ZADO-1210 file (C-alpha; in nm, 4 decimals, padded with zeros to 6 digits):
<atoms>
<atom x="-11.0320" y="00.1355" z="-01.1237" code="UNK" pos="1"/>
<atom x="-10.8396" y="00.3852" z="-01.3197" code="UNK" pos="2"/>
<atom x="-10.7675" y="00.5765" z="-01.0053" code="UNK" pos="3"/>
<atom x="-10.6209" y="00.2680" z="-00.8365" code="UNK" pos="4"/>
<atom x="-10.4071" y="00.1961" z="-01.1430" code="UNK" pos="5"/>
<atom x="-10.2786" y="00.5492" z="-01.1374" code="UNK" pos="6"/>
<atom x="-10.1844" y="00.5107" z="-00.7717" code="UNK" pos="7"/>
<atom x="-09.9931" y="00.1893" z="-00.8494" code="UNK" pos="8"/>
<atom x="-09.8133" y="00.3509" z="-01.1393" code="UNK" pos="9"/>
<atom x="-09.7115" y="00.6526" z="-00.9272" code="UNK" pos="10"/>
<atom x="-09.5957" y="00.4211" z="-00.6455" code="UNK" pos="11"/>
<atom x="-09.3925" y="00.2097" z="-00.8881" code="UNK" pos="12"/>
<atom x="-09.2303" y="00.5165" z="-01.0420" code="UNK" pos="13"/>
<atom x="-09.1499" y="00.6524" z="-00.6949" code="UNK" pos="14"/>
<atom x="-08.9957" y="00.3175" z="-00.5998" code="UNK" pos="15"/>
<atom x="-08.7887" y="00.3101" z="-00.9157" code="UNK" pos="16"/>
<atom x="-08.6756" y="00.6689" z="-00.8544" code="UNK" pos="17"/>
<atom x="-08.5704" y="00.5931" z="-00.4968" code="UNK" pos="18"/>
<atom x="-08.3961" y="00.2745" z="-00.6069" code="UNK" pos="19"/>
<atom x="-08.2097" y="00.4605" z="-00.8790" code="UNK" pos="20"/>
<atom x="-08.0988" y="00.7300" z="-00.6371" code="UNK" pos="21"/>
<atom x="-07.9795" y="00.4627" z="-00.3913" code="UNK" pos="22"/>
<atom x="-07.7953" y="00.2722" z="-00.6592" code="UNK" pos="23"/>
<atom x="-07.6324" y="00.5907" z="-00.7818" code="UNK" pos="24"/>
<atom x="-07.5128" y="00.6824" z="-00.4359" code="UNK" pos="25"/>
<atom x="-07.3917" y="00.3353" z="-00.3397" code="UNK" pos="26"/>
<atom x="-07.2445" y="00.2679" z="-00.6804" code="UNK" pos="27"/>
<atom x="-07.0355" y="00.5889" z="-00.6681" code="UNK" pos="28"/>
<atom x="-06.9039" y="00.5007" z="-00.3249" code="UNK" pos="29"/>
<atom x="-06.8214" y="00.1499" z="-00.4429" code="UNK" pos="30"/>
<atom x="-06.6375" y="00.2880" z="-00.7436" code="UNK" pos="31"/>
<atom x="-06.4443" y="00.5242" z="-00.5192" code="UNK" pos="32"/>
<atom x="-06.3712" y="00.2402" z="-00.2814" code="UNK" pos="33"/>
<atom x="-06.2618" y="00.0197" z="-00.5696" code="UNK" pos="34"/>
<atom x="-06.0415" y="00.2948" z="-00.7080" code="UNK" pos="35"/>
<atom x="-05.8917" y="00.3521" z="-00.3632" code="UNK" pos="36"/>
<atom x="-05.8281" y="-00.0194" z="-00.3205" code="UNK" pos="37"/>
<atom x="-05.6631" y="-00.0297" z="-00.6629" code="UNK" pos="38"/>
<atom x="-05.4438" y="00.2673" z="-00.5706" code="UNK" pos="39"/>
<atom x="-05.3426" y="00.1066" z="-00.2423" code="UNK" pos="40"/>
<atom x="-05.2683" y="-00.2169" z="-00.4239" code="UNK" pos="41"/>
<atom x="-05.0656" y="-00.0344" z="-00.6867" code="UNK" pos="42"/>
<atom x="-04.8768" y="00.1516" z="-00.4156" code="UNK" pos="43"/>
<atom x="-04.7982" y="-00.1734" z="-00.2385" code="UNK" pos="44"/>
<atom x="-04.6782" y="-00.3251" z="-00.5625" code="UNK" pos="45"/>
<atom x="-04.4677" y="-00.0153" z="-00.6281" code="UNK" pos="46"/>
<atom x="-04.3222" y="-00.0383" z="-00.2775" code="UNK" pos="47"/>
<atom x="-04.2382" y="-00.4015" z="-00.3349" code="UNK" pos="48"/>
<atom x="-04.0815" y="-00.3096" z="-00.6667" code="UNK" pos="49"/>
<atom x="-03.8734" y="-00.0369" z="-00.5048" code="UNK" pos="50"/>
<atom x="-03.7678" y="-00.2717" z="-00.2256" code="UNK" pos="51"/>
<atom x="-03.6694" y="-00.5359" z="-00.4796" code="UNK" pos="52"/>
<atom x="-03.4785" y="-00.2747" z="-00.6819" code="UNK" pos="53"/>
<atom x="-03.3007" y="-00.1569" z="-00.3656" code="UNK" pos="54"/>
<atom x="-03.2070" y="-00.5132" z="-00.2737" code="UNK" pos="55"/>
<atom x="-03.0766" y="-00.5747" z="-00.6242" code="UNK" pos="56"/>
<atom x="-02.8667" y="-00.2568" z="-00.6058" code="UNK" pos="57"/>
<atom x="-02.7219" y="-00.3651" z="-00.2705" code="UNK" pos="58"/>
<atom x="-02.6395" y="-00.7073" z="-00.4108" code="UNK" pos="59"/>
<atom x="-02.4833" y="-00.5506" z="-00.7185" code="UNK" pos="60"/>
<atom x="-02.2670" y="-00.3209" z="-00.5034" code="UNK" pos="61"/>
<atom x="-02.1660" y="-00.6141" z="-00.2858" code="UNK" pos="62"/>
<atom x="-02.0708" y="-00.8206" z="-00.5896" code="UNK" pos="63"/>
<atom x="-01.8710" y="-00.5272" z="-00.7295" code="UNK" pos="64"/>
<atom x="-01.6852" y="-00.4854" z="-00.4004" code="UNK" pos="65"/>
<atom x="-01.6083" y="-00.8561" z="-00.3853" code="UNK" pos="66"/>
<atom x="-01.4851" y="-00.8516" z="-00.7451" code="UNK" pos="67"/>
<atom x="-01.2611" y="-00.5502" z="-00.6769" code="UNK" pos="68"/>
<atom x="-01.1256" y="-00.7145" z="-00.3638" code="UNK" pos="69"/>
<atom x="-01.0514" y="-01.0313" z="-00.5585" code="UNK" pos="70"/>
<atom x="-00.8781" y="-00.8363" z="-00.8346" code="UNK" pos="71"/>
<atom x="-00.6744" y="-00.6470" z="-00.5755" code="UNK" pos="72"/>
<atom x="-00.5661" y="-00.9712" z="-00.4119" code="UNK" pos="73"/>
<atom x="-00.4740" y="-01.1193" z="-00.7480" code="UNK" pos="74"/>
<atom x="-00.2683" y="-00.8103" z="-00.8315" code="UNK" pos="75"/>
<atom x="-00.0885" y="-00.8313" z="-00.4963" code="UNK" pos="76"/>
<atom x="-00.0121" y="-01.1993" z="-00.5516" code="UNK" pos="77"/>
<atom x="00.1118" y="-01.1248" z="-00.9025" code="UNK" pos="78"/>
<atom x="00.3378" y="-00.8488" z="-00.7787" code="UNK" pos="79"/>
<atom x="00.4774" y="-01.0678" z="-00.5002" code="UNK" pos="80"/>
<atom x="00.5423" y="-01.3490" z="-00.7464" code="UNK" pos="81"/>
<atom x="00.7227" y="-01.1116" z="-00.9836" code="UNK" pos="82"/>
<atom x="00.9422" y="-00.9484" z="-00.7166" code="UNK" pos="83"/>
<atom x="01.2447" y="-01.1736" z="-00.6449" code="UNK" pos="84"/>
<atom x="01.3744" y="-01.1993" z="-00.2881" code="UNK" pos="85"/>
<atom x="01.7254" y="-01.3373" z="-00.3427" code="UNK" pos="86"/>
<atom x="02.0390" y="-01.1377" z="-00.2621" code="UNK" pos="87"/>
<atom x="02.1362" y="-01.0941" z="-00.6269" code="UNK" pos="88"/>
<atom x="01.8044" y="-00.9283" z="-00.7126" code="UNK" pos="89"/>
<atom x="01.8202" y="-00.7098" z="-00.4020" code="UNK" pos="90"/>
<atom x="02.1671" y="-00.5924" z="-00.5028" code="UNK" pos="91"/>
<atom x="02.0279" y="-00.5027" z="-00.8457" code="UNK" pos="92"/>
<atom x="01.7359" y="-00.3164" z="-00.6859" code="UNK" pos="93"/>
<atom x="01.9819" y="-00.1218" z="-00.4704" code="UNK" pos="94"/>
<atom x="02.1921" y="-00.0327" z="-00.7766" code="UNK" pos="95"/>
<atom x="02.5033" y="-00.2114" z="-00.6456" code="UNK" pos="96"/>
<atom x="02.7173" y="-00.3825" z="-00.9076" code="UNK" pos="97"/>
<atom x="02.8683" y="-00.6417" z="-00.6748" code="UNK" pos="98"/>
<atom x="02.8873" y="-01.0193" z="-00.7100" code="UNK" pos="99"/>
<atom x="02.6874" y="-01.2214" z="-00.4615" code="UNK" pos="100"/>
<atom x="03.0057" y="-01.3953" z="-00.3433" code="UNK" pos="101"/>
<atom x="03.1623" y="-01.0610" z="-00.2543" code="UNK" pos="102"/>
<atom x="02.8548" y="-00.9652" z="-00.0545" code="UNK" pos="103"/>
<atom x="02.8673" y="-01.2848" z="00.1509" code="UNK" pos="104"/>
<atom x="03.2432" y="-01.2530" z="00.2041" code="UNK" pos="105"/>
<atom x="03.1967" y="-00.8980" z="00.3316" code="UNK" pos="106"/>
<atom x="02.9130" y="-01.0107" z="00.5585" code="UNK" pos="107"/>
<atom x="03.1275" y="-01.2878" z="00.7074" code="UNK" pos="108"/>
<atom x="03.4162" y="-01.0475" z="00.7618" code="UNK" pos="109"/>
<atom x="03.1862" y="-00.7973" z="00.9327" code="UNK" pos="110"/>
<atom x="03.0408" y="-01.0700" z="01.1542" code="UNK" pos="111"/>
<atom x="03.3882" y="-01.1872" z="01.2588" code="UNK" pos="112"/>
<atom x="03.4880" y="-00.8266" z="01.3327" code="UNK" pos="113"/>
<atom x="03.1835" y="-00.7673" z="01.5549" code="UNK" pos="114"/>
<atom x="03.2399" y="-01.0970" z="01.7369" code="UNK" pos="115"/>
<atom x="03.6082" y="-01.0083" z="01.7937" code="UNK" pos="116"/>
<atom x="03.5126" y="-00.6684" z="01.9340" code="UNK" pos="117"/>
<atom x="03.2641" y="-00.8323" z="02.1710" code="UNK" pos="118"/>
<atom x="03.5292" y="-01.0831" z="02.2785" code="UNK" pos="119"/>
<atom x="03.7903" y="-00.8142" z="02.3434" code="UNK" pos="120"/>
<atom x="03.5470" y="-00.5868" z="02.5311" code="UNK" pos="121"/>
<atom x="03.4566" y="-00.8693" z="02.7708" code="UNK" pos="122"/>
<atom x="03.8079" y="-01.0126" z="02.8125" code="UNK" pos="123"/>
<atom x="03.8760" y="-00.8194" z="03.1322" code="UNK" pos="124"/>
<atom x="03.6313" y="-00.7936" z="03.4157" code="UNK" pos="125"/>
<atom x="03.5950" y="-00.8167" z="03.7959" code="UNK" pos="126"/>
<atom x="03.5648" y="-01.1517" z="03.9735" code="UNK" pos="127"/>
<atom x="03.2253" y="-01.3224" z="03.9845" code="UNK" pos="128"/>
<atom x="02.9710" y="-01.1612" z="04.2147" code="UNK" pos="129"/>
<atom x="02.8956" y="-01.3764" z="04.5209" code="UNK" pos="130"/>
<atom x="03.0923" y="-01.6662" z="04.3774" code="UNK" pos="131"/>
<atom x="02.8393" y="-01.7075" z="04.0946" code="UNK" pos="132"/>
<atom x="02.9787" y="-01.6791" z="03.7405" code="UNK" pos="133"/>
<atom x="02.7446" y="-01.5283" z="03.4862" code="UNK" pos="134"/>
<atom x="02.8318" y="-01.6889" z="03.1540" code="UNK" pos="135"/>
<atom x="02.7142" y="-01.4136" z="02.9216" code="UNK" pos="136"/>
<atom x="03.0250" y="-01.3742" z="02.7057" code="UNK" pos="137"/>
<atom x="02.9431" y="-01.6576" z="02.4584" code="UNK" pos="138"/>
<atom x="02.5922" y="-01.5272" z="02.4117" code="UNK" pos="139"/>
<atom x="02.7129" y="-01.1711" z="02.3610" code="UNK" pos="140"/>
<atom x="02.9780" y="-01.2837" z="02.1116" code="UNK" pos="141"/>
<atom x="02.7209" y="-01.4902" z="01.9181" code="UNK" pos="142"/>
<atom x="02.4746" y="-01.2017" z="01.9108" code="UNK" pos="143"/>
<atom x="02.7439" y="-00.9575" z="01.7963" code="UNK" pos="144"/>
<atom x="02.8530" y="-01.1964" z="01.5210" code="UNK" pos="145"/>
<atom x="02.4918" y="-01.2456" z="01.4068" code="UNK" pos="146"/>
<atom x="02.4326" y="-00.8688" z="01.3958" code="UNK" pos="147"/>
<atom x="02.7495" y="-00.8171" z="01.1932" code="UNK" pos="148"/>
<atom x="02.6778" y="-01.1058" z="00.9557" code="UNK" pos="149"/>
<atom x="02.3028" y="-01.0599" z="00.8931" code="UNK" pos="150"/>
<atom x="02.1769" y="-00.7383" z="01.0527" code="UNK" pos="151"/>
<atom x="02.4151" y="-00.4666" z="00.9341" code="UNK" pos="152"/>
<atom x="02.4503" y="-00.5807" z="00.5676" code="UNK" pos="153"/>
<atom x="02.0732" y="-00.6273" z="00.5278" code="UNK" pos="154"/>
<atom x="02.0099" y="-00.2904" z="00.6913" code="UNK" pos="155"/>
<atom x="02.2531" y="-00.1131" z="00.4570" code="UNK" pos="156"/>
<atom x="02.1061" y="-00.2962" z="00.1568" code="UNK" pos="157"/>
<atom x="01.7534" y="-00.1933" z="00.2526" code="UNK" pos="158"/>
<atom x="01.8608" y="00.1656" z="00.3138" code="UNK" pos="159"/>
<atom x="02.0288" y="00.1942" z="-00.0271" code="UNK" pos="160"/>
<atom x="01.7291" y="00.0336" z="-00.1996" code="UNK" pos="161"/>
<atom x="01.4853" y="00.2694" z="-00.0305" code="UNK" pos="162"/>
<atom x="01.6973" y="00.5733" z="-00.1206" code="UNK" pos="163"/>
<atom x="01.7188" y="00.4649" z="-00.4844" code="UNK" pos="164"/>
<atom x="01.3453" y="00.4008" z="-00.5059" code="UNK" pos="165"/>
<atom x="01.2783" y="00.7437" z="-00.3596" code="UNK" pos="166"/>
<atom x="01.4835" y="00.9056" z="-00.6360" code="UNK" pos="167"/>
<atom x="01.3035" y="00.6956" z="-00.8989" code="UNK" pos="168"/>
<atom x="00.9631" y="00.8030" z="-00.7677" code="UNK" pos="169"/>
<atom x="01.0630" y="01.1700" z="-00.7779" code="UNK" pos="170"/>
<atom x="01.1774" y="01.1439" z="-01.1431" code="UNK" pos="171"/>
<atom x="00.9162" y="00.9070" z="-01.2833" code="UNK" pos="172"/>
<atom x="00.6335" y="01.1548" z="-01.3470" code="UNK" pos="173"/>
<atom x="00.8652" y="01.3767" z="-01.5564" code="UNK" pos="174"/>
<atom x="00.9702" y="01.0746" z="-01.7618" code="UNK" pos="175"/>
<atom x="00.6072" y="00.9893" z="-01.8364" code="UNK" pos="176"/>
<atom x="00.5470" y="01.3508" z="-01.9439" code="UNK" pos="177"/>
<atom x="00.8347" y="01.3158" z="-02.1920" code="UNK" pos="178"/>
<atom x="00.6677" y="01.0082" z="-02.3411" code="UNK" pos="179"/>
<atom x="00.3325" y="01.1900" z="-02.3625" code="UNK" pos="180"/>
<atom x="00.4823" y="01.4888" z="-02.5459" code="UNK" pos="181"/>
<atom x="00.6819" y="01.2609" z="-02.7775" code="UNK" pos="182"/>
<atom x="00.3794" y="01.0488" z="-02.8689" code="UNK" pos="183"/>
<atom x="00.1693" y="01.3591" z="-02.9347" code="UNK" pos="184"/>
<atom x="00.4396" y="01.4953" z="-03.1647" code="UNK" pos="185"/>
<atom x="00.4449" y="01.1708" z="-03.3651" code="UNK" pos="186"/>
<atom x="00.7477" y="00.9887" z="-03.2217" code="UNK" pos="187"/>
<atom x="00.7270" y="00.6124" z="-03.1649" code="UNK" pos="188"/>
<atom x="00.7341" y="00.4725" z="-02.8123" code="UNK" pos="189"/>
<atom x="01.0815" y="00.3207" z="-02.8491" code="UNK" pos="190"/>
<atom x="01.2272" y="00.6586" z="-02.9478" code="UNK" pos="191"/>
<atom x="01.0651" y="00.8246" z="-02.6453" code="UNK" pos="192"/>
<atom x="01.2178" y="00.5595" z="-02.4194" code="UNK" pos="193"/>
<atom x="01.5615" y="00.6240" z="-02.5736" code="UNK" pos="194"/>
<atom x="01.5239" y="00.9985" z="-02.5092" code="UNK" pos="195"/>
<atom x="01.4542" y="00.9307" z="-02.1424" code="UNK" pos="196"/>
<atom x="01.7526" y="00.6943" z="-02.1237" code="UNK" pos="197"/>
<atom x="01.9847" y="00.9612" z="-02.2682" code="UNK" pos="198"/>
<atom x="01.8549" y="01.2748" z="-02.0978" code="UNK" pos="199"/>
<atom x="01.7426" y="01.1591" z="-01.7531" code="UNK" pos="200"/>
<atom x="01.9850" y="01.1351" z="-01.4594" code="UNK" pos="201"/>
<atom x="02.0513" y="00.8154" z="-01.2690" code="UNK" pos="202"/>
<atom x="01.8914" y="00.5995" z="-01.1441" code="UNK" pos="203"/>
<atom x="01.6054" y="00.6620" z="-01.3906" code="UNK" pos="204"/>
<atom x="01.8345" y="00.6982" z="-01.6908" code="UNK" pos="205"/>
<atom x="02.0230" y="00.3753" z="-01.6216" code="UNK" pos="206"/>
<atom x="01.7017" y="00.1759" z="-01.5773" code="UNK" pos="207"/>
<atom x="01.5542" y="00.3068" z="-01.9028" code="UNK" pos="208"/>
<atom x="01.8836" y="00.2348" z="-02.0801" code="UNK" pos="209"/>
<atom x="01.8558" y="-00.1251" z="-01.9656" code="UNK" pos="210"/>
<atom x="01.4929" y="-00.1300" z="-02.0842" code="UNK" pos="211"/>
<atom x="01.5770" y="00.0048" z="-02.4311" code="UNK" pos="212"/>
<atom x="01.8767" y="-00.2281" z="-02.4630" code="UNK" pos="213"/>
<atom x="01.6562" y="-00.5290" z="-02.3902" code="UNK" pos="214"/>
<atom x="01.4040" y="-00.4162" z="-02.6544" code="UNK" pos="215"/>
<atom x="01.6809" y="-00.3618" z="-02.9122" code="UNK" pos="216"/>
<atom x="01.8239" y="-00.7069" z="-02.8402" code="UNK" pos="217"/>
<atom x="01.4931" y="-00.8630" z="-02.9482" code="UNK" pos="218"/>
<atom x="01.3074" y="-00.8968" z="-02.6179" code="UNK" pos="219"/>
<atom x="00.9347" y="-00.8376" z="-02.6484" code="UNK" pos="220"/>
<atom x="00.7926" y="-00.5225" z="-02.4927" code="UNK" pos="221"/>
<atom x="00.5865" y="-00.7208" z="-02.2422" code="UNK" pos="222"/>
<atom x="00.8841" y="-00.9220" z="-02.1181" code="UNK" pos="223"/>
<atom x="01.1129" y="-00.6176" z="-02.1069" code="UNK" pos="224"/>
<atom x="00.8561" y="-00.4290" z="-01.8976" code="UNK" pos="225"/>
<atom x="00.8221" y="-00.7240" z="-01.6580" code="UNK" pos="226"/>
<atom x="01.2005" y="-00.7274" z="-01.6114" code="UNK" pos="227"/>
<atom x="01.1880" y="-00.3516" z="-01.5537" code="UNK" pos="228"/>
<atom x="00.9348" y="-00.4047" z="-01.2743" code="UNK" pos="229"/>
<atom x="01.1512" y="-00.6782" z="-01.1202" code="UNK" pos="230"/>
<atom x="01.4452" y="-00.4377" z="-01.1030" code="UNK" pos="231"/>
<atom x="01.2313" y="-00.1511" z="-00.9676" code="UNK" pos="232"/>
<atom x="00.9326" y="-00.2974" z="-00.7756" code="UNK" pos="233"/>
<atom x="00.7423" y="00.0283" z="-00.7231" code="UNK" pos="234"/>
<atom x="00.3662" y="00.0888" z="-00.7583" code="UNK" pos="235"/>
<atom x="00.4325" y="00.3671" z="-01.0089" code="UNK" pos="236"/>
<atom x="00.6371" y="00.1345" z="-01.2278" code="UNK" pos="237"/>
<atom x="00.3640" y="-00.1296" z="-01.1967" code="UNK" pos="238"/>
<atom x="00.1038" y="00.1203" z="-01.3230" code="UNK" pos="239"/>
<atom x="00.3342" y="00.2147" z="-01.6103" code="UNK" pos="240"/>
<atom x="00.3860" y="-00.1505" z="-01.7062" code="UNK" pos="241"/>
<atom x="00.0106" y="-00.2219" z="-01.6965" code="UNK" pos="242"/>
<atom x="-00.0732" y="00.0793" z="-01.9162" code="UNK" pos="243"/>
<atom x="00.1864" y="-00.0046" z="-02.1812" code="UNK" pos="244"/>
<atom x="00.0955" y="-00.3744" z="-02.1768" code="UNK" pos="245"/>
<atom x="-00.2765" y="-00.3076" z="-02.2250" code="UNK" pos="246"/>
<atom x="-00.2089" y="-00.0487" z="-02.4965" code="UNK" pos="247"/>
<atom x="00.0206" y="-00.2834" z="-02.6871" code="UNK" pos="248"/>
<atom x="-00.2421" y="-00.5608" z="-02.6838" code="UNK" pos="249"/>
<atom x="-00.5698" y="-00.3722" z="-02.7285" code="UNK" pos="250"/>
<atom x="-00.4620" y="-00.0332" z="-02.8685" code="UNK" pos="251"/>
<atom x="-00.6008" y="00.3027" z="-02.7643" code="UNK" pos="252"/>
<atom x="-00.4856" y="00.6576" z="-02.7008" code="UNK" pos="253"/>
<atom x="-00.1474" y="00.6095" z="-02.5365" code="UNK" pos="254"/>
<atom x="-00.0835" y="00.9779" z="-02.4721" code="UNK" pos="255"/>
<atom x="-00.4144" y="01.0205" z="-02.2878" code="UNK" pos="256"/>
<atom x="-00.3588" y="00.7084" z="-02.0753" code="UNK" pos="257"/>
<atom x="-00.0038" y="00.8091" z="-01.9825" code="UNK" pos="258"/>
<atom x="-00.1176" y="01.1665" z="-01.9145" code="UNK" pos="259"/>
<atom x="-00.3733" y="01.0379" z="-01.6652" code="UNK" pos="260"/>
<atom x="-00.1066" y="00.8144" z="-01.5117" code="UNK" pos="261"/>
<atom x="00.1300" y="01.1096" z="-01.4723" code="UNK" pos="262"/>
<atom x="-00.1461" y="01.3033" z="-01.2968" code="UNK" pos="263"/>
<atom x="-00.2139" y="01.0122" z="-01.0613" code="UNK" pos="264"/>
<atom x="00.1562" y="00.9757" z="-00.9777" code="UNK" pos="265"/>
<atom x="00.1878" y="01.3473" z="-00.8995" code="UNK" pos="266"/>
<atom x="-00.1218" y="01.3351" z="-00.6786" code="UNK" pos="267"/>
<atom x="00.0211" y="01.0347" z="-00.4945" code="UNK" pos="268"/>
<atom x="00.3439" y="01.2260" z="-00.4426" code="UNK" pos="269"/>
<atom x="00.1552" y="01.5281" z="-00.3064" code="UNK" pos="270"/>
<atom x="-00.0456" y="01.3043" z="-00.0740" code="UNK" pos="271"/>
<atom x="00.2750" y="01.1380" z="00.0460" code="UNK" pos="272"/>
<atom x="00.4351" y="01.4747" z="00.1210" code="UNK" pos="273"/>
<atom x="00.1200" y="01.5903" z="00.3014" code="UNK" pos="274"/>
<atom x="00.1210" y="01.2813" z="00.5215" code="UNK" pos="275"/>
<atom x="00.4909" y="01.3312" z="00.5863" code="UNK" pos="276"/>
<atom x="00.4287" y="01.6880" z="00.7006" code="UNK" pos="277"/>
<atom x="00.1359" y="01.5849" z="00.9228" code="UNK" pos="278"/>
<atom x="00.3393" y="01.3071" z="01.0891" code="UNK" pos="279"/>
<atom x="00.6573" y="01.5135" z="01.1341" code="UNK" pos="280"/>
<atom x="00.5732" y="01.5976" z="01.4962" code="UNK" pos="281"/>
<atom x="00.5265" y="01.2311" z="01.5857" code="UNK" pos="282"/>
<atom x="00.8513" y="01.1424" z="01.4077" code="UNK" pos="283"/>
<atom x="01.0391" y="01.4143" z="01.5978" code="UNK" pos="284"/>
<atom x="00.9003" y="01.2837" z="01.9273" code="UNK" pos="285"/>
<atom x="00.9987" y="00.9277" z="01.8362" code="UNK" pos="286"/>
<atom x="01.3508" y="01.0428" z="01.7448" code="UNK" pos="287"/>
<atom x="01.3921" y="01.2268" z="02.0744" code="UNK" pos="288"/>
<atom x="01.2698" y="00.9283" z="02.2751" code="UNK" pos="289"/>
<atom x="01.4994" y="00.6908" z="02.0843" code="UNK" pos="290"/>
<atom x="01.8040" y="00.9178" z="02.1262" code="UNK" pos="291"/>
<atom x="01.7437" y="00.9911" z="02.4946" code="UNK" pos="292"/>
<atom x="01.9202" y="00.6799" z="02.6387" code="UNK" pos="293"/>
<atom x="02.2292" y="00.7415" z="02.4252" code="UNK" pos="294"/>
<atom x="02.2370" y="01.1092" z="02.5217" code="UNK" pos="295"/>
<atom x="02.2037" y="01.0282" z="02.8923" code="UNK" pos="296"/>
<atom x="02.4728" y="00.7596" z="02.8672" code="UNK" pos="297"/>
<atom x="02.7098" y="01.0038" z="02.6954" code="UNK" pos="298"/>
<atom x="02.6548" y="01.2692" z="02.9636" code="UNK" pos="299"/>
<atom x="02.7088" y="01.0147" z="03.2420" code="UNK" pos="300"/>
<atom x="03.0288" y="00.8985" z="03.0713" code="UNK" pos="301"/>
<atom x="03.1550" y="01.2575" z="03.0497" code="UNK" pos="302"/>
<atom x="03.0904" y="01.3199" z="03.4199" code="UNK" pos="303"/>
<atom x="03.1662" y="00.9807" z="03.5807" code="UNK" pos="304"/>
<atom x="03.3272" y="00.7398" z="03.3323" code="UNK" pos="305"/>
<atom x="03.3907" y="00.4672" z="03.5888" code="UNK" pos="306"/>
<atom x="03.0198" y="00.4488" z="03.6720" code="UNK" pos="307"/>
<atom x="02.8985" y="00.3891" z="03.3152" code="UNK" pos="308"/>
<atom x="03.1891" y="00.1627" z="03.2159" code="UNK" pos="309"/>
<atom x="03.0641" y="-00.1051" z="03.4541" code="UNK" pos="310"/>
<atom x="02.8098" y="-00.1904" z="03.1863" code="UNK" pos="311"/>
<atom x="03.0897" y="-00.2797" z="02.9439" code="UNK" pos="312"/>
<atom x="03.3319" y="-00.4494" z="03.1844" code="UNK" pos="313"/>
<atom x="03.1138" y="-00.6858" z="03.3838" code="UNK" pos="314"/>
<atom x="02.8992" y="-00.9798" z="03.2827" code="UNK" pos="315"/>
<atom x="02.6014" y="-00.8286" z="03.4625" code="UNK" pos="316"/>
<atom x="02.6524" y="-00.5072" z="03.2675" code="UNK" pos="317"/>
<atom x="02.6599" y="-00.7050" z="02.9430" code="UNK" pos="318"/>
<atom x="02.3297" y="-00.8674" z="03.0304" code="UNK" pos="319"/>
<atom x="02.1761" y="-00.5294" z="03.1151" code="UNK" pos="320"/>
<atom x="02.3012" y="-00.3871" z="02.7862" code="UNK" pos="321"/>
<atom x="02.1548" y="-00.6812" z="02.5975" code="UNK" pos="322"/>
<atom x="01.8144" y="-00.6341" z="02.7632" code="UNK" pos="323"/>
<atom x="01.8293" y="-00.2583" z="02.6965" code="UNK" pos="324"/>
<atom x="01.9086" y="-00.3136" z="02.3289" code="UNK" pos="325"/>
<atom x="01.6172" y="-00.5573" z="02.2933" code="UNK" pos="326"/>
<atom x="01.3771" y="-00.3124" z="02.4609" code="UNK" pos="327"/>
<atom x="01.5073" y="-00.0240" z="02.2509" code="UNK" pos="328"/>
<atom x="01.4642" y="-00.2258" z="01.9325" code="UNK" pos="329"/>
<atom x="01.1085" y="-00.3185" z="02.0305" code="UNK" pos="330"/>
<atom x="01.0190" y="00.0413" z="02.1172" code="UNK" pos="331"/>
<atom x="01.1676" y="00.1854" z="01.7995" code="UNK" pos="332"/>
<atom x="00.9903" y="-00.0783" z="01.5875" code="UNK" pos="333"/>
<atom x="00.6546" y="-00.0008" z="01.7495" code="UNK" pos="334"/>
<atom x="00.7014" y="00.3756" z="01.7060" code="UNK" pos="335"/>
<atom x="00.8065" y="00.3296" z="01.3445" code="UNK" pos="336"/>
<atom x="00.4956" y="00.1258" z="01.2661" code="UNK" pos="337"/>
<atom x="00.2774" y="00.3854" z="01.4370" code="UNK" pos="338"/>
<atom x="00.4105" y="00.6729" z="01.2273" code="UNK" pos="339"/>
<atom x="00.4534" y="00.4878" z="00.8954" code="UNK" pos="340"/>
<atom x="00.1821" y="00.5246" z="00.6300" code="UNK" pos="341"/>
<atom x="00.1616" y="00.3366" z="00.3008" code="UNK" pos="342"/>
<atom x="-00.0007" y="00.5046" z="00.0010" code="UNK" pos="343"/>
</atoms>
């Protein structure tokens, strides 16, 4: 009896030992499996978090780009609304002290002169070819009068304006440096502007004299700067107006802001000169191509004048000249747009 009990006890202990070993082994594997599952789950959650963070960054960048684009469009619209397009303002931008009436009288006189020259050049000609009269003289006279009345005065006005703006751009960075040094030495802004008006050559000196005169007459700084930009609608002047306007309203280190602006203007000038040097070959080629018809016509006139003068004496020649001028204008415009770069 005792022996049987002992056998049962030993069997039960053996069973418990085997069960414990099995539970230990399976429990460890389950824990490892659970830990692995938790790690995989955590990794998936981390991947989702990173994906969500990446999407949020992309959306933030897209919103920033849209906001910058909107601000750029608003600035362009503001600049276009501030820049006047009438003849009086364009005369002021070109630095021409001429009444508007005198400009229109000169334009009319130039148009009449061109029309008279076209009329006289086509007064004599051979009889109609094949009995068919080509009525090109009225059209040629009208075109010549239009070119003299609208084309030539506007072209000269644009050329003078562009030349004046080029001089202003070359002098503007030095003027800003004068303001920076004056502000650092303790001078007020109005005194720095008066120094530029006295010491700088035209056209910069005359524009700053007008600016200081407006401020002395009681015009607010903001309004005087807006009038300055209307007279000289350049990006550099726009930057200058924005910096002074913000500083006058919110305060800040004016010398540091203008110093950074001077650096930006000089870098823009260097970039513009670099682009000009890189596009010089294309500009030379365009100039040669544009001058080639005139050079060939001059050489033909020197060798056989009667051959080339048929273009100026006959109605057919007038029509050919008109078509050639239109094609030349189209070609020169296309080449100019191909080699022009805005900064």
